[in-house]
Structure formats: C-alpha cells, structure tokens
PDB file of N, H, CA, C and O in Angstrom:
ATOM      1  N   MET A   1    -242.975 -83.673 261.833  1.00  0.00           N
ATOM      2  CA  MET A   1    -243.435 -82.568 261.026  1.00  0.00           C
ATOM      3  C   MET A   1    -244.038 -81.523 261.964  1.00  0.00           C
ATOM      4  O   MET A   1    -244.772 -81.860 262.893  1.00  0.00           O
ATOM      5  N   ALA A   2    -243.731 -80.287 261.717  1.00  0.00           N
ATOM      6  H   ALA A   2    -243.135 -80.013 260.962  1.00  0.00           H
ATOM      7  CA  ALA A   2    -244.300 -79.190 262.496  1.00  0.00           C
ATOM      8  C   ALA A   2    -244.670 -78.061 261.546  1.00  0.00           C
ATOM      9  O   ALA A   2    -244.032 -77.871 260.510  1.00  0.00           O
ATOM     10  N   TYR A   3    -245.677 -77.338 261.900  1.00  0.00           N
ATOM     11  H   TYR A   3    -246.195 -77.493 262.741  1.00  0.00           H
ATOM     12  CA  TYR A   3    -246.068 -76.202 261.083  1.00  0.00           C
ATOM     13  C   TYR A   3    -246.789 -75.185 261.947  1.00  0.00           C
ATOM     14  O   TYR A   3    -247.196 -75.491 263.067  1.00  0.00           O
ATOM     15  N   ALA A   4    -246.945 -73.986 261.434  1.00  0.00           N
ATOM     16  H   ALA A   4    -246.614 -73.737 260.524  1.00  0.00           H
ATOM     17  CA  ALA A   4    -247.637 -72.911 262.143  1.00  0.00           C
ATOM     18  C   ALA A   4    -248.769 -72.396 261.271  1.00  0.00           C
ATOM     19  O   ALA A   4    -248.682 -72.410 260.043  1.00  0.00           O
ATOM     20  N   THR A   5    -249.822 -71.945 261.918  1.00  0.00           N
ATOM     21  H   THR A   5    -249.892 -71.933 262.915  1.00  0.00           H
ATOM     22  CA  THR A   5    -250.928 -71.317 261.202  1.00  0.00           C
ATOM     23  C   THR A   5    -251.208 -69.959 261.834  1.00  0.00           C
ATOM     24  O   THR A   5    -250.969 -69.748 263.023  1.00  0.00           O
ATOM     25  N   ILE A   6    -251.712 -69.058 261.030  1.00  0.00           N
ATOM     26  H   ILE A   6    -251.907 -69.229 260.064  1.00  0.00           H
ATOM     27  CA  ILE A   6    -252.117 -67.744 261.521  1.00  0.00           C
ATOM     28  C   ILE A   6    -253.543 -67.501 261.043  1.00  0.00           C
ATOM     29  O   ILE A   6    -253.820 -67.524 259.844  1.00  0.00           O
ATOM     30  N   SER A   7    -254.436 -67.271 261.988  1.00  0.00           N
ATOM     31  H   SER A   7    -254.211 -67.252 262.962  1.00  0.00           H
ATOM     32  CA  SER A   7    -255.831 -66.956 261.675  1.00  0.00           C
ATOM     33  C   SER A   7    -256.099 -65.534 262.143  1.00  0.00           C
ATOM     34  O   SER A   7    -255.785 -65.186 263.281  1.00  0.00           O
ATOM     35  N   THR A   8    -256.669 -64.722 261.286  1.00  0.00           N
ATOM     36  H   THR A   8    -256.923 -65.006 260.361  1.00  0.00           H
ATOM     37  CA  THR A   8    -256.994 -63.350 261.675  1.00  0.00           C
ATOM     38  C   THR A   8    -258.492 -63.130 261.566  1.00  0.00           C
ATOM     39  O   THR A   8    -259.168 -63.758 260.751  1.00  0.00           O
ATOM     40  N   TRP A   9    -258.992 -62.249 262.379  1.00  0.00           N
ATOM     41  H   TRP A   9    -258.443 -61.738 263.041  1.00  0.00           H
ATOM     42  CA  TRP A   9    -260.399 -61.906 262.280  1.00  0.00           C
ATOM     43  C   TRP A   9    -260.634 -60.521 262.839  1.00  0.00           C
ATOM     44  O   TRP A   9    -259.839 -60.008 263.625  1.00  0.00           O
ATOM     45  N   LYS A  10    -261.740 -59.922 262.423  1.00  0.00           N
ATOM     46  H   LYS A  10    -262.386 -60.339 261.784  1.00  0.00           H
ATOM     47  CA  LYS A  10    -262.106 -58.571 262.836  1.00  0.00           C
ATOM     48  C   LYS A  10    -263.588 -58.549 263.172  1.00  0.00           C
ATOM     49  O   LYS A  10    -264.412 -59.109 262.449  1.00  0.00           O
ATOM     50  N   LEU A  11    -263.911 -57.900 264.269  1.00  0.00           N
ATOM     51  H   LEU A  11    -263.241 -57.445 264.856  1.00  0.00           H
ATOM     52  CA  LEU A  11    -265.307 -57.746 264.651  1.00  0.00           C
ATOM     53  C   LEU A  11    -265.974 -56.709 263.755  1.00  0.00           C
ATOM     54  O   LEU A  11    -265.321 -55.782 263.275  1.00  0.00           O
ATOM     55  N   ASN A  12    -267.268 -56.867 263.534  1.00  0.00           N
ATOM     56  H   ASN A  12    -267.798 -57.620 263.924  1.00  0.00           H
ATOM     57  CA  ASN A  12    -268.003 -55.909 262.704  1.00  0.00           C
ATOM     58  C   ASN A  12    -268.117 -54.542 263.362  1.00  0.00           C
ATOM     59  O   ASN A  12    -268.156 -53.516 262.682  1.00  0.00           O
ATOM     60  N   GLU A  13    -268.169 -54.535 264.687  1.00  0.00           N
ATOM     61  H   GLU A  13    -268.138 -55.368 265.240  1.00  0.00           H
ATOM     62  CA  GLU A  13    -268.231 -53.266 265.399  1.00  0.00           C
ATOM     63  C   GLU A  13    -267.280 -53.322 266.590  1.00  0.00           C
ATOM     64  O   GLU A  13    -266.972 -54.397 267.105  1.00  0.00           O
ATOM     65  N   THR A  14    -266.828 -52.164 267.012  1.00  0.00           N
ATOM     66  H   THR A  14    -267.078 -51.291 266.594  1.00  0.00           H
ATOM     67  CA  THR A  14    -265.891 -52.090 268.126  1.00  0.00           C
ATOM     68  C   THR A  14    -266.550 -52.629 269.388  1.00  0.00           C
ATOM     69  O   THR A  14    -267.667 -52.232 269.718  1.00  0.00           O
ATOM     70  N   PRO A  15    -265.874 -53.528 270.097  1.00  0.00           N
ATOM     71  CA  PRO A  15    -266.478 -54.088 271.312  1.00  0.00           C
ATOM     72  C   PRO A  15    -266.606 -53.027 272.403  1.00  0.00           C
ATOM     73  O   PRO A  15    -265.740 -52.166 272.561  1.00  0.00           O
ATOM     74  N   LYS A  16    -267.703 -53.111 273.149  1.00  0.00           N
ATOM     75  H   LYS A  16    -268.406 -53.811 273.021  1.00  0.00           H
ATOM     76  CA  LYS A  16    -267.901 -52.159 274.245  1.00  0.00           C
ATOM     77  C   LYS A  16    -267.015 -52.520 275.428  1.00  0.00           C
ATOM     78  O   LYS A  16    -266.592 -51.646 276.185  1.00  0.00           O
ATOM     79  N   ASP A  17    -266.737 -53.806 275.583  1.00  0.00           N
ATOM     80  H   ASP A  17    -267.081 -54.516 274.968  1.00  0.00           H
ATOM     81  CA  ASP A  17    -265.924 -54.271 276.705  1.00  0.00           C
ATOM     82  C   ASP A  17    -264.831 -55.194 276.163  1.00  0.00           C
ATOM     83  O   ASP A  17    -265.056 -56.390 275.977  1.00  0.00           O
ATOM     84  N   GLU A  18    -263.658 -54.634 275.912  1.00  0.00           N
ATOM     85  H   GLU A  18    -263.476 -53.662 276.063  1.00  0.00           H
ATOM     86  CA  GLU A  18    -262.576 -55.437 275.338  1.00  0.00           C
ATOM     87  C   GLU A  18    -262.107 -56.526 276.292  1.00  0.00           C
ATOM     88  O   GLU A  18    -261.672 -57.590 275.851  1.00  0.00           O
ATOM     89  N   ASP A  19    -262.191 -56.272 277.606  1.00  0.00           N
ATOM     90  H   ASP A  19    -262.545 -55.408 277.965  1.00  0.00           H
ATOM     91  CA  ASP A  19    -261.796 -57.301 278.565  1.00  0.00           C
ATOM     92  C   ASP A  19    -262.678 -58.537 278.416  1.00  0.00           C
ATOM     93  O   ASP A  19    -262.189 -59.664 278.493  1.00  0.00           O
ATOM     94  N   ALA A  20    -263.979 -58.328 278.202  1.00  0.00           N
ATOM     95  H   ALA A  20    -264.377 -57.413 278.139  1.00  0.00           H
ATOM     96  CA  ALA A  20    -264.899 -59.451 278.014  1.00  0.00           C
ATOM     97  C   ALA A  20    -264.581 -60.196 276.723  1.00  0.00           C
ATOM     98  O   ALA A  20    -264.678 -61.422 276.666  1.00  0.00           O
ATOM     99  N   MET A  21    -264.197 -59.445 275.679  1.00  0.00           N
ATOM    100  H   MET A  21    -264.118 -58.449 275.725  1.00  0.00           H
ATOM    101  CA  MET A  21    -263.839 -60.083 274.409  1.00  0.00           C
ATOM    102  C   MET A  21    -262.612 -60.978 274.590  1.00  0.00           C
ATOM    103  O   MET A  21    -262.600 -62.119 274.130  1.00  0.00           O
ATOM    104  N   TRP A  22    -261.576 -60.455 275.264  1.00  0.00           N
ATOM    105  H   TRP A  22    -261.586 -59.528 275.638  1.00  0.00           H
ATOM    106  CA  TRP A  22    -260.357 -61.242 275.473  1.00  0.00           C
ATOM    107  C   TRP A  22    -260.632 -62.442 276.368  1.00  0.00           C
ATOM    108  O   TRP A  22    -260.055 -63.510 276.162  1.00  0.00           O
ATOM    109  N   GLN A  23    -261.511 -62.282 277.365  1.00  0.00           N
ATOM    110  H   GLN A  23    -261.980 -61.414 277.533  1.00  0.00           H
ATOM    111  CA  GLN A  23    -261.849 -63.409 278.235  1.00  0.00           C
ATOM    112  C   GLN A  23    -262.583 -64.488 277.439  1.00  0.00           C
ATOM    113  O   GLN A  23    -262.337 -65.678 277.636  1.00  0.00           O
ATOM    114  N   ALA A  24    -263.481 -64.081 276.543  1.00  0.00           N
ATOM    115  H   ALA A  24    -263.681 -63.114 276.382  1.00  0.00           H
ATOM    116  CA  ALA A  24    -264.192 -65.052 275.701  1.00  0.00           C
ATOM    117  C   ALA A  24    -263.213 -65.808 274.811  1.00  0.00           C
ATOM    118  O   ALA A  24    -263.371 -67.010 274.600  1.00  0.00           O
ATOM    119  N   MET A  25    -262.206 -65.114 274.288  1.00  0.00           N
ATOM    120  H   MET A  25    -262.078 -64.138 274.460  1.00  0.00           H
ATOM    121  CA  MET A  25    -261.205 -65.793 273.459  1.00  0.00           C
ATOM    122  C   MET A  25    -260.442 -66.819 274.285  1.00  0.00           C
ATOM    123  O   MET A  25    -260.200 -67.935 273.825  1.00  0.00           O
ATOM    124  N   GLN A  26    -260.063 -66.445 275.502  1.00  0.00           N
ATOM    125  H   GLN A  26    -260.259 -65.538 275.876  1.00  0.00           H
ATOM    126  CA  GLN A  26    -259.340 -67.376 276.368  1.00  0.00           C
ATOM    127  C   GLN A  26    -260.215 -68.577 276.731  1.00  0.00           C
ATOM    128  O   GLN A  26    -259.728 -69.705 276.799  1.00  0.00           O
ATOM    129  N   ASP A  27    -261.500 -68.335 276.961  1.00  0.00           N
ATOM    130  H   ASP A  27    -261.897 -67.418 276.906  1.00  0.00           H
ATOM    131  CA  ASP A  27    -262.410 -69.402 277.374  1.00  0.00           C
ATOM    132  C   ASP A  27    -262.828 -70.313 276.226  1.00  0.00           C
ATOM    133  O   ASP A  27    -263.084 -71.496 276.448  1.00  0.00           O
ATOM    134  N   GLN A  28    -262.903 -69.782 274.993  1.00  0.00           N
ATOM    135  H   GLN A  28    -262.695 -68.821 274.813  1.00  0.00           H
ATOM    136  CA  GLN A  28    -263.431 -70.552 273.874  1.00  0.00           C
ATOM    137  C   GLN A  28    -262.373 -70.962 272.860  1.00  0.00           C
ATOM    138  O   GLN A  28    -262.263 -72.143 272.530  1.00  0.00           O
ATOM    139  N   TYR A  29    -261.598 -70.014 272.364  1.00  0.00           N
ATOM    140  H   TYR A  29    -261.687 -69.055 272.633  1.00  0.00           H
ATOM    141  CA  TYR A  29    -260.679 -70.306 271.267  1.00  0.00           C
ATOM    142  C   TYR A  29    -259.436 -71.066 271.700  1.00  0.00           C
ATOM    143  O   TYR A  29    -258.966 -71.947 270.980  1.00  0.00           O
ATOM    144  N   VAL A  30    -258.898 -70.735 272.870  1.00  0.00           N
ATOM    145  H   VAL A  30    -259.281 -70.020 273.455  1.00  0.00           H
ATOM    146  CA  VAL A  30    -257.690 -71.429 273.321  1.00  0.00           C
ATOM    147  C   VAL A  30    -257.963 -72.918 273.531  1.00  0.00           C
ATOM    148  O   VAL A  30    -257.228 -73.736 272.979  1.00  0.00           O
ATOM    149  N   PRO A  31    -258.989 -73.316 274.306  1.00  0.00           N
ATOM    150  CA  PRO A  31    -259.249 -74.747 274.469  1.00  0.00           C
ATOM    151  C   PRO A  31    -259.570 -75.458 273.147  1.00  0.00           C
ATOM    152  O   PRO A  31    -259.166 -76.602 272.939  1.00  0.00           O
ATOM    153  N   MET A  32    -260.300 -74.772 272.259  1.00  0.00           N
ATOM    154  H   MET A  32    -260.628 -73.842 272.429  1.00  0.00           H
ATOM    155  CA  MET A  32    -260.639 -75.380 270.973  1.00  0.00           C
ATOM    156  C   MET A  32    -259.374 -75.682 270.170  1.00  0.00           C
ATOM    157  O   MET A  32    -259.225 -76.782 269.637  1.00  0.00           O
ATOM    158  N   ASN A  33    -258.469 -74.718 270.082  1.00  0.00           N
ATOM    159  H   ASN A  33    -258.590 -73.825 270.515  1.00  0.00           H
ATOM    160  CA  ASN A  33    -257.249 -74.923 269.309  1.00  0.00           C
ATOM    161  C   ASN A  33    -256.324 -75.938 269.962  1.00  0.00           C
ATOM    162  O   ASN A  33    -255.655 -76.697 269.260  1.00  0.00           O
ATOM    163  N   LEU A  34    -256.272 -75.968 271.282  1.00  0.00           N
ATOM    164  H   LEU A  34    -256.816 -75.352 271.852  1.00  0.00           H
ATOM    165  CA  LEU A  34    -255.465 -76.982 271.955  1.00  0.00           C
ATOM    166  C   LEU A  34    -256.038 -78.378 271.695  1.00  0.00           C
ATOM    167  O   LEU A  34    -255.289 -79.336 271.508  1.00  0.00           O
ATOM    168  N   ALA A  35    -257.367 -78.487 271.683  1.00  0.00           N
ATOM    169  H   ALA A  35    -257.976 -77.708 271.835  1.00  0.00           H
ATOM    170  CA  ALA A  35    -258.003 -79.776 271.398  1.00  0.00           C
ATOM    171  C   ALA A  35    -257.734 -80.227 269.968  1.00  0.00           C
ATOM    172  O   ALA A  35    -257.707 -81.425 269.690  1.00  0.00           O
ATOM    173  N   LEU A  36    -257.536 -79.275 269.060  1.00  0.00           N
ATOM    174  H   LEU A  36    -257.559 -78.301 269.285  1.00  0.00           H
ATOM    175  CA  LEU A  36    -257.240 -79.616 267.666  1.00  0.00           C
ATOM    176  C   LEU A  36    -255.773 -79.982 267.453  1.00  0.00           C
ATOM    177  O   LEU A  36    -255.382 -80.368 266.351  1.00  0.00           O
ATOM    178  N   GLY A  37    -254.958 -79.863 268.507  1.00  0.00           N
ATOM    179  H   GLY A  37    -255.275 -79.550 269.403  1.00  0.00           H
ATOM    180  CA  GLY A  37    -253.578 -80.306 268.401  1.00  0.00           C
ATOM    181  C   GLY A  37    -252.515 -79.235 268.498  1.00  0.00           C
ATOM    182  O   GLY A  37    -251.337 -79.529 268.293  1.00  0.00           O
ATOM    183  N   SER A  38    -252.881 -78.017 268.800  1.00  0.00           N
ATOM    184  H   SER A  38    -253.838 -77.778 268.967  1.00  0.00           H
ATOM    185  CA  SER A  38    -251.866 -76.968 268.942  1.00  0.00           C
ATOM    186  C   SER A  38    -250.946 -77.297 270.107  1.00  0.00           C
ATOM    187  O   SER A  38    -251.404 -77.686 271.182  1.00  0.00           O
ATOM    188  N   THR A  39    -249.661 -77.140 269.889  1.00  0.00           N
ATOM    189  H   THR A  39    -249.290 -76.823 269.016  1.00  0.00           H
ATOM    190  CA  THR A  39    -248.706 -77.339 270.968  1.00  0.00           C
ATOM    191  C   THR A  39    -248.362 -76.020 271.639  1.00  0.00           C
ATOM    192  O   THR A  39    -248.000 -75.992 272.815  1.00  0.00           O
ATOM    193  N   ARG A  40    -248.472 -74.940 270.901  1.00  0.00           N
ATOM    194  H   ARG A  40    -248.766 -74.963 269.945  1.00  0.00           H
ATOM    195  CA  ARG A  40    -248.272 -73.593 271.429  1.00  0.00           C
ATOM    196  C   ARG A  40    -249.176 -72.653 270.659  1.00  0.00           C
ATOM    197  O   ARG A  40    -249.445 -72.866 269.477  1.00  0.00           O
ATOM    198  N   MET A  41    -249.643 -71.615 271.328  1.00  0.00           N
ATOM    199  H   MET A  41    -249.425 -71.442 272.289  1.00  0.00           H
ATOM    200  CA  MET A  41    -250.440 -70.623 270.621  1.00  0.00           C
ATOM    201  C   MET A  41    -250.326 -69.267 271.286  1.00  0.00           C
ATOM    202  O   MET A  41    -250.051 -69.157 272.480  1.00  0.00           O
ATOM    203  N   MET A  42    -250.546 -68.234 270.481  1.00  0.00           N
ATOM    204  H   MET A  42    -250.770 -68.323 269.510  1.00  0.00           H
ATOM    205  CA  MET A  42    -250.470 -66.863 270.948  1.00  0.00           C
ATOM    206  C   MET A  42    -251.603 -66.083 270.295  1.00  0.00           C
ATOM    207  O   MET A  42    -251.875 -66.241 269.105  1.00  0.00           O
ATOM    208  N   ILE A  43    -252.255 -65.245 271.081  1.00  0.00           N
ATOM    209  H   ILE A  43    -252.033 -65.117 272.048  1.00  0.00           H
ATOM    210  CA  ILE A  43    -253.293 -64.367 270.559  1.00  0.00           C
ATOM    211  C   ILE A  43    -252.736 -62.949 270.597  1.00  0.00           C
ATOM    212  O   ILE A  43    -252.291 -62.475 271.643  1.00  0.00           O
ATOM    213  N   VAL A  44    -252.764 -62.281 269.454  1.00  0.00           N
ATOM    214  H   VAL A  44    -253.125 -62.666 268.605  1.00  0.00           H
ATOM    215  CA  VAL A  44    -252.181 -60.953 269.324  1.00  0.00           C
ATOM    216  C   VAL A  44    -253.252 -59.972 268.866  1.00  0.00           C
ATOM    217  O   VAL A  44    -253.970 -60.230 267.899  1.00  0.00           O
ATOM    218  N   GLN A  45    -253.356 -58.849 269.562  1.00  0.00           N
ATOM    219  H   GLN A  45    -252.774 -58.639 270.347  1.00  0.00           H
ATOM    220  CA  GLN A  45    -254.274 -57.800 269.115  1.00  0.00           C
ATOM    221  C   GLN A  45    -253.578 -57.033 268.001  1.00  0.00           C
ATOM    222  O   GLN A  45    -252.494 -56.484 268.199  1.00  0.00           O
ATOM    223  N   THR A  46    -254.203 -56.998 266.834  1.00  0.00           N
ATOM    224  H   THR A  46    -255.084 -57.444 266.674  1.00  0.00           H
ATOM    225  CA  THR A  46    -253.596 -56.342 265.676  1.00  0.00           C
ATOM    226  C   THR A  46    -254.233 -54.991 265.363  1.00  0.00           C
ATOM    227  O   THR A  46    -253.738 -54.254 264.510  1.00  0.00           O
ATOM    228  N   GLY A  47    -255.310 -54.671 266.038  1.00  0.00           N
ATOM    229  H   GLY A  47    -255.712 -55.270 266.730  1.00  0.00           H
ATOM    230  CA  GLY A  47    -255.997 -53.404 265.834  1.00  0.00           C
ATOM    231  C   GLY A  47    -257.224 -53.355 266.720  1.00  0.00           C
ATOM    232  O   GLY A  47    -257.476 -54.291 267.479  1.00  0.00           O
ATOM    233  N   GLU A  48    -257.981 -52.297 266.637  1.00  0.00           N
ATOM    234  H   GLU A  48    -257.776 -51.537 266.020  1.00  0.00           H
ATOM    235  CA  GLU A  48    -259.188 -52.178 267.442  1.00  0.00           C
ATOM    236  C   GLU A  48    -260.239 -53.158 266.932  1.00  0.00           C
ATOM    237  O   GLU A  48    -260.732 -53.032 265.812  1.00  0.00           O
ATOM    238  N   GLY A  49    -260.571 -54.130 267.767  1.00  0.00           N
ATOM    239  H   GLY A  49    -260.170 -54.232 268.677  1.00  0.00           H
ATOM    240  CA  GLY A  49    -261.524 -55.159 267.365  1.00  0.00           C
ATOM    241  C   GLY A  49    -260.947 -56.191 266.417  1.00  0.00           C
ATOM    242  O   GLY A  49    -261.701 -56.958 265.818  1.00  0.00           O
ATOM    243  N   GLU A  50    -259.627 -56.233 266.263  1.00  0.00           N
ATOM    244  H   GLU A  50    -259.015 -55.609 266.749  1.00  0.00           H
ATOM    245  CA  GLU A  50    -258.957 -57.187 265.377  1.00  0.00           C
ATOM    246  C   GLU A  50    -257.936 -57.998 266.162  1.00  0.00           C
ATOM    247  O   GLU A  50    -257.301 -57.490 267.086  1.00  0.00           O
ATOM    248  N   SER A  51    -257.786 -59.254 265.787  1.00  0.00           N
ATOM    249  H   SER A  51    -258.302 -59.667 265.037  1.00  0.00           H
ATOM    250  CA  SER A  51    -256.771 -60.079 266.437  1.00  0.00           C
ATOM    251  C   SER A  51    -256.289 -61.164 265.491  1.00  0.00           C
ATOM    252  O   SER A  51    -256.882 -61.424 264.444  1.00  0.00           O
ATOM    253  N   ALA A  52    -255.203 -61.779 265.894  1.00  0.00           N
ATOM    254  H   ALA A  52    -254.721 -61.567 266.744  1.00  0.00           H
ATOM    255  CA  ALA A  52    -254.643 -62.903 265.148  1.00  0.00           C
ATOM    256  C   ALA A  52    -254.320 -64.006 266.146  1.00  0.00           C
ATOM    257  O   ALA A  52    -253.834 -63.739 267.246  1.00  0.00           O
ATOM    258  N   ILE A  53    -254.588 -65.224 265.761  1.00  0.00           N
ATOM    259  H   ILE A  53    -254.982 -65.441 264.868  1.00  0.00           H
ATOM    260  CA  ILE A  53    -254.226 -66.383 266.569  1.00  0.00           C
ATOM    261  C   ILE A  53    -253.120 -67.104 265.817  1.00  0.00           C
ATOM    262  O   ILE A  53    -253.311 -67.562 264.691  1.00  0.00           O
ATOM    263  N   ILE A  54    -251.973 -67.197 266.448  1.00  0.00           N
ATOM    264  H   ILE A  54    -251.817 -66.825 267.363  1.00  0.00           H
ATOM    265  CA  ILE A  54    -250.818 -67.873 265.857  1.00  0.00           C
ATOM    266  C   ILE A  54    -250.640 -69.171 266.627  1.00  0.00           C
ATOM    267  O   ILE A  54    -250.494 -69.164 267.850  1.00  0.00           O
ATOM    268  N   GLN A  55    -250.654 -70.274 265.911  1.00  0.00           N
ATOM    269  H   GLN A  55    -250.773 -70.280 264.918  1.00  0.00           H
ATOM    270  CA  GLN A  55    -250.520 -71.555 266.598  1.00  0.00           C
ATOM    271  C   GLN A  55    -249.452 -72.417 265.955  1.00  0.00           C
ATOM    272  O   GLN A  55    -249.244 -72.393 264.742  1.00  0.00           O
ATOM    273  N   HIS A  56    -248.790 -73.172 266.796  1.00  0.00           N
ATOM    274  H   HIS A  56    -248.959 -73.192 267.781  1.00  0.00           H
ATOM    275  CA  HIS A  56    -247.748 -74.101 266.369  1.00  0.00           C
ATOM    276  C   HIS A  56    -248.288 -75.503 266.579  1.00  0.00           C
ATOM    277  O   HIS A  56    -248.810 -75.821 267.648  1.00  0.00           O
ATOM    278  N   LEU A  57    -248.166 -76.326 265.579  1.00  0.00           N
ATOM    279  H   LEU A  57    -247.742 -76.067 264.711  1.00  0.00           H
ATOM    280  CA  LEU A  57    -248.622 -77.704 265.664  1.00  0.00           C
ATOM    281  C   LEU A  57    -247.464 -78.613 265.294  1.00  0.00           C
ATOM    282  O   LEU A  57    -246.726 -78.334 264.348  1.00  0.00           O
ATOM    283  N   SER A  58    -247.306 -79.687 266.029  1.00  0.00           N
ATOM    284  H   SER A  58    -247.905 -79.914 266.796  1.00  0.00           H
ATOM    285  CA  SER A  58    -246.275 -80.660 265.677  1.00  0.00           C
ATOM    286  C   SER A  58    -246.813 -82.055 265.933  1.00  0.00           C
ATOM    287  O   SER A  58    -247.694 -82.268 266.766  1.00  0.00           O
ATOM    288  N   ARG A  59    -246.263 -82.980 265.204  1.00  0.00           N
ATOM    289  H   ARG A  59    -245.547 -82.808 264.527  1.00  0.00           H
ATOM    290  CA  ARG A  59    -246.657 -84.382 265.357  1.00  0.00           C
ATOM    291  C   ARG A  59    -245.432 -85.150 265.815  1.00  0.00           C
ATOM    292  O   ARG A  59    -244.640 -85.630 265.003  1.00  0.00           O
ATOM    293  N   SER A  60    -245.290 -85.259 267.124  1.00  0.00           N
ATOM    294  H   SER A  60    -245.934 -84.869 267.783  1.00  0.00           H
ATOM    295  CA  SER A  60    -244.106 -85.923 267.663  1.00  0.00           C
ATOM    296  C   SER A  60    -244.104 -87.410 267.338  1.00  0.00           C
ATOM    297  O   SER A  60    -243.044 -88.036 267.332  1.00  0.00           O
ATOM    298  N   GLY A  61    -245.263 -87.979 267.069  1.00  0.00           N
ATOM    299  H   GLY A  61    -246.124 -87.470 267.074  1.00  0.00           H
ATOM    300  CA  GLY A  61    -245.330 -89.396 266.755  1.00  0.00           C
ATOM    301  C   GLY A  61    -245.153 -89.709 265.277  1.00  0.00           C
ATOM    302  O   GLY A  61    -245.314 -90.860 264.873  1.00  0.00           O
ATOM    303  N   ASP A  62    -244.834 -88.731 264.478  1.00  0.00           N
ATOM    304  H   ASP A  62    -244.703 -87.796 264.806  1.00  0.00           H
ATOM    305  CA  ASP A  62    -244.667 -88.922 263.037  1.00  0.00           C
ATOM    306  C   ASP A  62    -243.464 -89.827 262.775  1.00  0.00           C
ATOM    307  O   ASP A  62    -242.350 -89.463 263.150  1.00  0.00           O
ATOM    308  N   PRO A  63    -243.644 -90.983 262.151  1.00  0.00           N
ATOM    309  CA  PRO A  63    -242.529 -91.912 261.927  1.00  0.00           C
ATOM    310  C   PRO A  63    -241.435 -91.339 261.037  1.00  0.00           C
ATOM    311  O   PRO A  63    -240.304 -91.824 261.075  1.00  0.00           O
ATOM    312  N   ARG A  64    -241.739 -90.322 260.236  1.00  0.00           N
ATOM    313  H   ARG A  64    -242.658 -89.928 260.205  1.00  0.00           H
ATOM    314  CA  ARG A  64    -240.715 -89.730 259.370  1.00  0.00           C
ATOM    315  C   ARG A  64    -239.690 -88.940 260.169  1.00  0.00           C
ATOM    316  O   ARG A  64    -238.623 -88.617 259.649  1.00  0.00           O
ATOM    317  N   ARG A  65    -239.993 -88.624 261.424  1.00  0.00           N
ATOM    318  H   ARG A  65    -240.861 -88.886 261.847  1.00  0.00           H
ATOM    319  CA  ARG A  65    -239.061 -87.859 262.249  1.00  0.00           C
ATOM    320  C   ARG A  65    -238.036 -88.760 262.915  1.00  0.00           C
ATOM    321  O   ARG A  65    -237.085 -88.254 263.512  1.00  0.00           O
ATOM    322  N   ARG A  66    -238.190 -90.055 262.837  1.00  0.00           N
ATOM    323  H   ARG A  66    -238.962 -90.466 262.352  1.00  0.00           H
ATOM    324  CA  ARG A  66    -237.277 -90.987 263.518  1.00  0.00           C
ATOM    325  C   ARG A  66    -236.049 -91.251 262.703  1.00  0.00           C
ATOM    326  O   ARG A  66    -235.178 -92.011 263.128  1.00  0.00           O
TER     327      ARG A  66
END
C-alpha cells in the first residue's frame, strides 16, 4: 500500500530571512517526516511565507502486496 499526503501552512507574517526559514524546514520537518515513514518528500514554496510538504509513504512489508 502506498499513499501521498500534502500538508500546507502559512506564516502569520512574512519572514525577514527566508533562507533561515527554509533551513529550519530542512533541519526540523524533513527528519521528522522521514522518521514517520516518508519514503520521498518535497517541500514547495506556494507563496510568500507559504509552503506545502508533499510526502510519499509506502509499506513495502505489507502482506497484501505479495
């Protein structure tokens, strides 16, 4: 079984340093989602101070796939 999720969020105010915001996402959100089982993920900027995290999850050990 495999599925994808899309999470979107928007900051309350425009970040002063977008590079720091993207670095925080790489440092915090990517490891968290990988630990939750994501096999692939992509972070997309959808607007100023807005982003979406698209993740793919699969269960290779699922007996129904055999």
